[in-house]
N, C-alpha and C positions, 0 to 999 in steps of 0.2 A: 707296702704290698705283701700279702700273706704268702706262705710257702706254696699253697695250692695254685694260686694265680701265677706265681713265678714258674712252677713246673709246667703249667699249661703253655706259657709263653715259650719255655724251652722246647716243648714238644713241637709247637708250630714252627719255630726257627729251625729245629733239626729236620723236620719234614721238608722245609724249603731247601736246606743244604743237600739232603738226599736226592730231592727231585732234580736239582741243578747238576749234581755229580752223576746221577744215573744217566742223564742225557749225554754226558761226556764219556762215562766209563761203563755204560750198560749195567748199572747196579740193579736194574729192575729184575735181573735174573737172580738176585740175592734177597728175596723178600723176608726170609727168616732173620737175616742179619739186620735189615732195616727195622723190622718190628721190635727186635731185641733192644736196639739202640733207643727207639722211642720210649719203650717201657722203662729203660734205665733213667732217662730224663724225667719220666713221670714220677719216679719214686725219689727224686731229689739228687741223683748223680749229677755232678757238675757237667754242664754242656760241653765245656772244653775237653773233659776226659772222654766223653762219648765221641766227640769229633776226632780226638787223637786216635781212639780205637779204630774209627772208620778209616783214617788216613793210613794207619798201620796195615789194615786189611788190604786197602787199595794198592799199597806198595808191592803186593805180591801178584797183582794182575798184570799180565803181559799183553800189550796191545802193539801190533806192528802196523805202522802206517802204510797206506797204499802208495804206489808210485805216483809221482807228480802228474804224469800223463799215462793214460791207460788205453790199450787197444780195445778193451771190452766196452760194449754198449749194453745197457740194461733194457732199453726199449728202442723200437723203431720210431721214426718220426710220424708215420701215418696214423691218424686218429681212428682208422678202420681196424687197426690191430689193438684190440681192447684189453690186452694182457701184456705183462712183461715178456721179453723174449723167452725166458726160461719156461714160461707157462703157455707159450704159443705153439700149437700143434702143426708146425710147418718148418721146413728148412729155410732159414733166413740168415744171411751173412751180412755183417755191417763192417765196412772198411772205413775207418776214421781218418781224419786229416793227419793225425800223428804218423800213421803208417805211410800215407802218401808223401809226406814231407821227408821222412827218413829214407825212402826209396828214391827220392828225386823224381817222382813221376810227374809228368806234365799233361797227360791226357787221361781220359776215362779208360781207354783201352789198356794203358799201362797200369792203372789202379786195379782193374779187373783181373790182373794176374794173381791176385791174392785169393781168388776163389777157384776151385778146380772145376773142370767140366765145361768151360767156356772156350770156344774156338772161333778163329777169324775166317772170313771168306774173301776171295778176290773176285770182283764182279766182271761183267762182260760189257762190250759195246760202249766203251767210254765210262762205265761205272767202276772201273778199277779204282781202288782207294776211295770208294764212295762213302767215306765216313765210317761210323761205327757199325760195321756190318759183321754180325757174329751169330753164333748158334749156341743154345743152352739146352741141356738134357734132350738132345736129338731134334730140336725144333728151332727154326729161325726166330731170332729175338730182336732184330734191328728196329722193328716197329713197336717194341714194348719197352721203350725208354721214356721215363717220366722225370720231370723236374718239379720237386715239391708236390708230388702227387698228381700232376697234370701232364697229359701225354705231350711229348715233344717230337716234332717232325723235322725232317731235313736230312739230306745226305751230307752231313758235315762231321768233322772230327771234333768231338767235344772236349773242351779244356777243363783242367782241374783247378785252376787258380781261385775259383770262387765256390769251391765245394767244401762243405762241412763234413759230410760223410757220404759214402756210396752204399746203398742198401740193395741187396740181391735176394729176391724171393724166388724160390725154385718150385716147380710144379705148376699145374694149371691154376690160373688165378683169375678166372672170369668174375668171381664174386668181388674181388678187390678192384679190378681195373676195367672190366667189361670185355668187349670182343677181343678175340685173339689170345695171346699169352698162353699158348699151349705148353710151353716149357718154363714159363715164369716171366718176371719182369725186373727191371732195374730202375731204382728211384735215386735221383741225385738231389741232395739236400743243400740248398743255398746257404751261404753265410749271411747272417742278419745282425743288426745292431744289438749291443748289450749296454748296460750302464757302466761297464768297466772300461775306462780309458786305456788304450793300448796303441802301440805303433810297431808294426813288424814289416820287415823287408828282406829280400834275398837277391843275391847276384850269383848267377851260375854260369860257368864256362865249361864247355864240353870239348873233349879232345876231338878235333875235326872241325871246330869253328862255330858251334852253336853257342849263342849268347842269349841269356834269359834273365829278366828282372821282374820281380813281383813286389807289390806293396799292399799292406792291409792296415788301415788306420781307422780307429774307432774313437769317437769323442761324444761325451754326454753333454746335454744342455738342459737348462731349466730343472724342474723337479722330477721329470719322468721321460725326457726325450733323449735320443741318441742318433748320431750319424755314423755311417760306416762307408768306407770306400776301399774297394779292391781293384787292383789294376795289374796289368801284365803286358810285357813287350818281349818278343823273341825274334831272333834273326839268325840265319845260318843254314848250313847244309844238314840234311837228314843224316843221322848216324849211319855210317857205312856206305853212303852214296854221295859222292862229291858233287854230282851235278844237280842234286835236288834241293835247291835253295827254298827255304820256307820263311815267310815273314808273317808274324801274328801280332795283333794288338787287341787289347780288350780292357774294358772298364765296367765296373759293377757298383754303382752308387746305391745307397739305401738310407732310409730315414725311418725312425719309429717315434711314436708318441704314446704316452700312457704306460710305459714299462713299470711293472710293479703295481699297477692299478687294475681294477676289474675290466677296464676296456683298453685294449691295445690296438694300435693302428700301425701297419707297416706299408711302406711304399718303396718298391725296389725294382731295379732293372739290370739288364746285362746286355752289353754290346760287344760283338766280336767281329774283327776284320782279319781275313787271311788272304795272303797273296803267295801262292805256292807254285812250284814247278811239279806237275803231276808225274807219276811213275806208271808207265804202261806195263811194267813187269819185266822179268828176266827170263830168257829161254831156259827151259828145264833140261836141255840136253846135257848129258854128262853127270847129272845128279844121281844119287843112289836110288836104284830101282827104275831108272828111265828105260822105256821100251820103244822100239821103232823097227819098222820092217827093214830098213837099211842097216846092214851089219856095221858099216863104218860109223853110222850115227850112234849105234848102241854102245860103241866103245870109245866114242869121242870124248875129249876132256870137256869139263864144264867151263863156262865163260867167266871172265873176271867179275867179281861181285860189284866192282865199281863201274862197270859198263852201264851206260844209259842209252836206250834205244829210241828215245824221243828226238825231237828236232828243236833247235833253238827257236823260241817263240811260243812253244807250248805253255799253257798257263792254266791256273785254277784259282778263281777269285770267289771268296765266300764272305757274305755279309749275314750276320745273325743277330737279331734284336728281340728282346722280350721285356715287357713292362708288366708288373704285378702289383696289385693292391690287396692287402689282407687285413681283415678285422677280426679280432678275438674279443668276445664279450662273455663275462661270467654271469649267466642268468641267475645262478644260485651258487652256494659254496661248492657243490660238486657237479655243476652243470655248466658246460662251456659251449658257446656257439662260435663257429668260425666260418667266415665267408671270404672266398678268394676269387678275384677276377684277374684274368691274364689275357694279354694279346701278344702273340709271338709271330715273327716273320723271319724267314731265312731265304737267301738266294744263293745259288751256286752256279757259276758259269765256268765251264771247263772245255778246253780243246786240247786233245792229246794225240800223240802218235803211238799207236799200238803195234804189237808184233803178231805175225801170223805164221805162215808156212816156211819151213826150212828147205833150202835148196842146196844140193851138193853140186856145184858148178863143175868142179874138177875133183879128182881124188884128194887134192891137198886141202886140209881143213882151213888153211889160211885164206882160201878163196870162197868158202861157203858163205851163203847169204841167208838173211831172213827177211821176208816181205814185211812191209809196214803199211798200216792203214790209218786214215785220219778219222777221229771219232770226236763227237761233240755231245755234251749234256748241258742244257740250260733249264734250270728247275727252280721254281719258287713255291715255298710252303707257307701257309698261314694257319694260325690256331687262335680261336677266340673261345674262352672258357669261363664259366662261372660255377663254382661249387659252394654248397652250403652244408655244413656238418654240425651236428649236436652230439656231444658226448656227455653222458650222465651216469652217475653212480647212485643206486638206491636199493632199498629192500622191498621185495614184493612176495607175499606168501611165505615169509620166513626165509627167503633166499636172497643172497646178494647178487645184484646185476650190475654189469658195466656195459651200457648200451651205446652204440654209435650208429647214428642214422643220418641220411642226407640225400641231397638231390644234386645231380650234375648235369649241366648244359654245356654241350661241346659242339663246335663247328670246325671242321678240318678241311683244308683245301690245298690241292696241289696242281700247279699249272706248268706245263712244259712245252714251250714253243719249239718248233723244229727248224734247224738250219738246213739249207739246201746242201745235199751231200756233195754235189759237184763244186760248191764254193769253198769247201774245206781244203782244197788243194790235193795234189798228188805227191806222195812221199816216195823217193827212190828206195830200193831195197838197201838194207844195211849189211855191212860185213859182220858175220856172226861173232867174230872174236875181237874186231876192232871197229865198232860202229862210229859213224861220223855225226856228231850232234850239230854240225854246221852245214849239213846237206841242204841243198836249195829246194824249196817247195815250188811247185808250178801251179798256177791257177788258184792261189789262196786269196780269196776275197769273200769272207763269210757274210752271208745274208740269210735272212729268215725266208723259209719256203712258203709260209702261210699255213703249213700243217701244225697240228698241236694236239696235246692231250690234256684234258682238264677233268679232274675228279674232285668230288666233294662228298663228305659224310657228315650228317648232322645227327646228334645223339641226345636223347633225354634218358637219364638213368637214375633210378632210386635204389637205395640199399639199406639194409639193417643188419647190424652185427651185435652179438651179445656174448659176454662171458658170464656164465652162471656158476656161482660157487655153491655147490650142494652142501659141502662141509669142508673141514680142513684138508681132506685127502682127495676129494673128487670135484672136478669142474667139467662143465660142458662149454665148448667154444665153437661158435659157428656164425654163419651169415648167409644172406641171400641178396642177389642183385637182379633187378628186372630193368631192361632197357629197350627202348625203341630207337632204331636207326634207319636212316634213309641215305642210301649211297647212289650217286649218279655219276656217269662217265660220259663225257663228250669228246669225240675224237675227230679231228680234221685230217684227212688223208690227201696228200698232194700228188697229183698225177704229173710226172715230169714231162710227159709227151704233150698233154693238152694244157698244162699249167693251170689246172682246175683243182680246187680243194673241195672234197666231198665230206660232208659232216654226218656223223652217226651219233645216236644217243642211246644209252642203256641206263636203266635204273633198277634198284632193288630196295624194298623196304621190308622190315620184319621185326619181330620182337624176340629177344633173347632172355633166357633165365639161367642163371648160374648160381651155384651154391658151394659152400664148404661147411664141414662139420667135424668136430673132433672131441674125443673123450680123453680127459687128462687125469691121470692118477699121480698124486704127490706122496710118495713114501716118506719124504722129509720136506721141510720148508724149502730147501734149495735144490730139490730134484724132482723131475717129472718123467713119467712114461706115458706116451700118447698113441692113439690110433686115430687117423684122420682120413677123410675123403674130400676131394675137391674136383670141380669141373670147370670147363671153359668151352666156348663156342667160337668158331672162326668162319664167318660168312664169306661168300664169294666177294672178291675185290676189297676185302678189309685190309689187306696188307699194303696195297699200292694204289687204291682208288681206281683200279683198271678192271672194270667189269667187261665181260665178253658177251657176245650175243647169246640169246637163249638157244638151247638145244645144240650146243657145240661141244667138241671134245676138249674142253678147257675147264679146269677147276674153278675158274672165275666166271663161268657161265651164269648169267642172271637167273636161270631156271633151276639152279641147284640149291640144295639145302646146306646149312652150315656144317663144317666139320665139328665133331664133338669129341672132346678130350676128357678123360677121367683119370684121376690119380688116387691111389691107395698108398698110405704111408704109415709105417710103424716106427716110432723113434723114442729117444730118451735124451734129456738135457739135464746137466748138473752144473751148478755154480759151486766151485770148491775153493779151498785155500782162502777162507774168509771172504768168499764171493768174488775173489779177484780173478779167477780163471773159469771160463765157461767151456764145458765139454759137451759135444753133441754127437749123436749117432742116429742114422735113419736108414731104413730099407724101404724102397719105393717101387711101385709098378705103375707106369703110365700107359694108357691105351687111347689111340686116336683112330676115329672111324670116319667114313665118308670121304676118304682122300681122293679116290679115283673115279672119274666119270666113264661110263661104258655104254656104248650103243646097244640098246635092247630091241629096238624096232626101227628097221631101216625105212619102212614105208611111211612112218609118221615122224622119222628123225627124232626119236625119243631116247634120251639118255637116263640111266639110273646111276646111283652112286654105290660104290662098294669100297672095300679096303679096310684093313685093320693093321695098324703099326703099333708095336709094343716096345717100350723102353723101360728097363728095370735095372736096379743097381743099389749100391750102398754108398752112403756119404758120411764121412767123419770130419769133425772139426774141433779145434782147440784155439781159444783166443783169450788173452789177458796176461796176468802176471803169475809166474811160478814163484818168484821171490820179489821182494821190494824192488830189486834192481834188474831182474831178469824178465823180459817180456817176450811173448811169442804169439804168432798167428799162423795156423797151419790147417791144412785140409787135404783130404784125398777123396776121390770119387771113382767108382766103377760104373760102367754103362754098357749094358748089353742090349743092342737094338736088333729088331727083326720084323720084317713084314710077314704077318701071319696070313693075310688074305690080300691078294693083289692081282695084277694083270700080267704083263710081260716085261722083259728087260730089267731095268733097274727097279721096277715096281713089282717084280715077280715075288711070289712067296719064297722066303728064305733069304732075300736080299737084306742088307743092313742099311742103316741110315748114313748118309754122307757126313763127313767131318765130325764123327762121334767116336772119340777114342775110348777103348775099353777101360783104360786106367789113366788117371791124371792125378797129380799131387802138387801142392805148393807149400812152402815154408818160408817164414821170415822171423828172425829172432834177433834181439839186441840185449846187450848186457852193459849196465852202467857201472863202471869200475869205481868212479868217485864223482865228485861234483863237476869235474871237467871233462872226463873221457868216457865216451860211449862207443862200443864197437858192436858190429852185427853183420848179418848176412843172411842169405837164403838161397833156395833152390826151387826151380820150376821144372816139373816133368810133364811132358805131354805124350801120351801113347800114340801109336800109329792111327792116322785118320784116313779112312778109305774114301777114295774118289770114285774108283771103278767098282760099282756095286752090282752090276749085272752078272749074275752067277754063270751065264753062258757066254759072256764076252771074251774075245781073244785079246790078250794084253799086247800082242806084238805091234799093234799100230795105235796104242793108247797113250803114248808119252808117259807121264807119271801116273801110275795107278793109285798112288797114295802119298800122303805126307809121312815120311819116316818118323819114328819116335825120337825124342831128343830130351836132354836134360841140360839146363843152363844154371850156372851158379853165379851169384852176385855178392859183393862184399861192400861194407860201409864202415866208416869211422868218423866220429864227430868229436871235436875238441873245443871247449869253451875258453876263449882267450881271456875274456873278462866277463863281468856280469851280463852285459848286453850283446856281446858279439861271440859267435862261434863259427868255426870252419868245419865243413863237412866234405868228405871224400867218398864218392861212390865209384866202384869199379864193376862194370857190367860184363857178363859173359867172361868170367875170369879165365876159363880154360879155352877161350876162343873157339867155341863149338860152332861149326857150320850147320845151320838148320834152316828149314823152310817155315815161314809164318803161315803162308796160305798158297793155294793153287787156284787157277781158274777152272771152269767146268771141263775143258778139254784136257787139262793137264799139261798144256804146252807152255804156259807161263806161270811163273812163281814170284812170290814176294819173299825176300830173304830176311831172316832175323839178323839183327845187328851183330857185328863182330865185337871183339873185346875193345872197350873204350872206357875212359875215365871222365868223371865230372866233378869239378870242385865248386862248392857253393859256400858263400858267406851269408850267414843268417844274422839278422839284427832284430833285437827285441827290446822295446822300451815300455 
């Protein structure tokens, strides 16, 4: 072989070496060095010398590995979000399973403590503790919960055992999910099979008696298949309330075929059973800020936090099932089609004893009583959905596009048969400070009255999203959704005198169009500044399937137009520290119109819509790794709410939105000292939440006018006993802060935050 041929071979071999090492060490950023080495080989320099020079150069490059687990997500799971999070012009928080596990969270409500600005509500008429009922950016969001991108119904408390991550998108999101969603939505991402075999389990014991076990097993089979099974069982009293026993069991099997191939098929389901003792709330007397016309009540002490005002035999049974089939097929190298079909059904049956009016029988507080009423909820929800989505990357007109388009078919149904009120029994009044849970009920023989409420909404929606890269610095990100919905409500009213059920029917059909659009400027590869606008529409009856008659003083009247929400947001996002830490900041203003019906013509009984509610604020976030061993997720939000145009009372101009704190913040951070020990902790601050929002109201007879501000601190430590076993200690509410989680509408009842308690968890990983 002549010298020229040998040199050519050397050049080819060296190029291969450089290519391989550049993938590992990012040598593509050193083109002059690569070209020099190739030239040296071409003129006959021994290849070994060139390689040695390369090795010597690479010895000076410092690369710090990322942490084994990261709080930071680069993308959301939804195919409708056609850009990485750093390039998405919207406030989106992703809470990964690593954070959920470190905090020992068992429910979605507990996981949502990692994002600021979300508050809980306490329902009425038996709907106390009616599942995940919360508010976001000034608007109710309990009907904007999605699982794998499909709307999830039901007044149930959602479990975290089968959750890969929780995604929180804030601001009007009609283009993303359709009707409603004035304040945003929450998407729960299910765990699915992978080709990596693993076995994980945990055993948790909580101070006070709660016991919880989980399992997560994955096994591959064949050349491209995998099975996964997640399971959970929990038993014990709710933290801080000795009477409230809760039992939960759940299983989530899944199977996949074609992993790693162009066509992937997933079949998965989730089944949850809960048998709980419901909580009707705690009297708010004696709490900070309590008002009452009676002077003795204003200065009375608060009740023991462990008091329970229900009666033995109160119950809450929940059955929740969903089955899903998903197919992913790569039509081309950069084009993927996904089709998902789901059937879900949940049933909740609850009878509880609630508390009402305080009575001062004698001047002695030990004799004071609180009246009790029997309340019932029996509700069944069904969802049948099919979604088809295509995501494609291509160039058109010299511009790069990432397009997501699809069609959604959705049928939602809610059925609530009514029990005869007189058959629920009569509960005696309870001693305010020493309630008797063994009090005798009279006349308790629950039967159905024949009355009912049945609502159904059918939807056909089509959407198109696109991220257009104009150049390296500028992008346009936007989308539009057009949907047709048909809502009908059938109500059967039982007349207790004649024992006759009278049926009424209401329906409403309409088309909705929502959009979002954002301009993104990238001063660097890892940073963006954006300006975005987004809209949503909330038609009558969309929140609870309960349409009201036409031309009535109800926001659910079938004759009214949808409420219309618009959000303007200016923000910036940066991935720093070798893309391991995501920093976000945004200022926003949301405006909601058509909230209030007003009689404009008594002769024709005609109503018009008015109202303008404005919510504005700032939101900051940080999530990821500060160093290889130091992880953090943190956020703060301000929220200024005001009715700009309204009617009277709580809807008068100048009134604020209920349950909307002006300031809230959350922090969770851990530090890994070595391969065995990890310590961490966090704090949650919630500003004052107003309940009494009527600017002319007199607080003297209003019980609790607000939920006082509070800050709660939690701590955590984890120690790896051996390769596969670790122990974790969580201490919640370290300083034993007394605080209110939520209030009912009258302010007479409260749900209390848990006192200081500890939880020990053994984690197993194989």
